[in-house]
C-alpha positions as CSV (number, residue, x, y, z in Angstrom):
1,M,-13.1,21.1,-4.3
2,K,-12.0,17.5,-3.8
3,R,-8.6,17.5,-1.3
4,D,-6.1,14.5,-1.8
5,Y,-5.0,14.2,2.2
6,F,-2.0,11.7,1.0
7,E,-0.1,14.2,-1.2
8,G,1.3,15.4,1.9
9,A,1.7,13.0,3.9
10,D,5.0,10.8,4.3
11,L,4.0,7.6,3.2
12,A,3.6,5.7,0.3
13,V,0.2,4.9,-1.2
14,T,-1.0,2.6,-4.2
15,I,-4.8,2.4,-4.7
16,C,-5.3,-0.8,-7.1
17,A,-9.4,-2.0,-8.4
18,K,-10.2,-5.6,-7.6
19,D,-9.3,-6.9,-11.1
20,G,-5.5,-5.7,-10.4
21,T,-5.2,-2.5,-11.5
22,I,-3.2,0.1,-10.2
23,L,-5.4,3.6,-10.0
24,D,-3.5,5.6,-7.9
25,M,-0.2,6.7,-6.5
26,N,0.7,9.7,-4.1
27,Q,4.0,11.2,-5.0
28,K,6.1,9.3,-2.6
29,S,4.7,6.0,-4.1
30,K,5.9,7.1,-6.8
31,K,9.4,8.3,-5.8
32,T,9.3,4.7,-3.7
33,F,8.5,2.4,-6.8
34,L,9.4,3.7,-9.7
35,K,13.1,3.8,-10.9
36,P,14.1,6.7,-13.1
37,G,13.4,6.5,-16.5
38,M,10.9,3.7,-15.5
39,P,7.1,4.4,-17.2
40,E,4.7,5.5,-15.4
41,I,2.6,2.3,-14.1
42,I,-1.0,3.9,-13.4
43,G,-3.0,1.7,-15.5
44,Q,-0.9,-1.3,-15.6
45,N,-1.5,-4.2,-13.3
46,V,0.1,-4.3,-10.0
47,L,0.7,-8.3,-9.9
48,D,2.6,-7.7,-12.8
49,C,5.0,-5.6,-10.9
50,H,5.4,-8.3,-8.2
51,P,7.9,-11.5,-8.4
52,E,6.5,-14.5,-6.4
53,P,5.6,-14.8,-4.0
54,A,4.3,-11.9,-3.7
55,R,2.5,-12.5,-6.8
56,S,0.3,-15.3,-5.9
57,L,-0.2,-13.7,-2.8
58,L,-2.0,-10.5,-4.0
59,A,-3.9,-12.7,-7.0
60,D,-5.4,-14.5,-3.6
61,M,-5.9,-11.1,-1.5
62,L,-8.0,-9.1,-4.9
63,E,-10.1,-12.3,-5.1
64,H,-10.4,-12.8,-1.3
65,P,-10.1,-9.4,0.3
66,R,-8.4,-9.1,3.2
67,T,-5.7,-6.7,4.9
68,N,-2.2,-8.1,4.9
69,V,0.5,-6.1,7.4
70,Y,4.1,-7.3,7.2
71,T,7.8,-5.2,8.1
72,V,10.4,-5.2,5.5
73,E,13.9,-4.2,5.5
74,K,16.2,-3.4,3.0
75,E,19.7,-1.9,2.8
76,G,18.7,-1.1,6.4
77,V,15.6,0.5,6.4
78,K,12.8,-0.7,7.7
79,K,8.6,-0.3,6.8
80,L,5.5,-1.6,7.7
81,I,3.0,-1.8,4.7
82,F,-0.3,-2.0,5.5
83,Q,-2.6,-3.6,3.0
84,T,-6.3,-3.3,2.8
85,P,-8.8,-4.0,1.0
86,W,-11.1,-0.7,0.5
87,Y,-14.7,0.0,-0.6
88,D,-17.4,1.9,-2.7
89,G,-19.8,1.6,-0.7
90,D,-20.8,-1.5,0.1
91,E,-19.0,-3.0,-2.8
92,Y,-15.4,-4.3,-2.7
93,A,-14.0,-2.2,-4.8
94,G,-9.6,-2.9,-4.6
95,F,-7.2,-2.9,-2.4
96,M,-4.3,0.2,-1.3
97,E,-1.4,-0.1,0.3
98,L,0.5,2.1,2.7
99,S,4.3,1.7,2.7
100,M,6.0,4.0,5.4
101,V,9.6,4.2,7.1
102,L,9.6,2.8,10.6
103,P,11.6,4.6,13.5
104,E,14.6,2.5,14.5
105,V,12.7,2.7,18.2
106,I,9.0,2.5,18.4
107,P,7.3,3.5,21.7
108,N,4.4,1.3,22.6
109,R,1.7,2.9,24.7
110,V,-0.6,0.4,26.4
111,R,-4.4,2.6,26.9
112,K,-6.5,1.5,29.7
113,P,-10.4,2.1,29.3
114,K,-11.8,4.4,31.1
115,Q,-13.8,3.2,34.4
């Protein structure tokens, strides 16, 4: 039995193929990105879901795999967006996006190497 660890997590996870096709979304992602009455977007191209300049950035990331990390704030809610390539074995397969709400205050713990 394969277990979907992202279903119970409090973060939105969206997985795309290297051609931009949306392969999967956990429930949090669907709740975040699909407005009431909006049809399912799995199977559609992620580029069609983004306006410029995000569309061009995503297109370039699909062609030149790399990680992109930023924060965004909307209606007083700040989120961390983490977009990163994923691989099937050694072959680039697409990218995934993790989106999570950030608390107002985030502790930063500096860990020192063991001596």
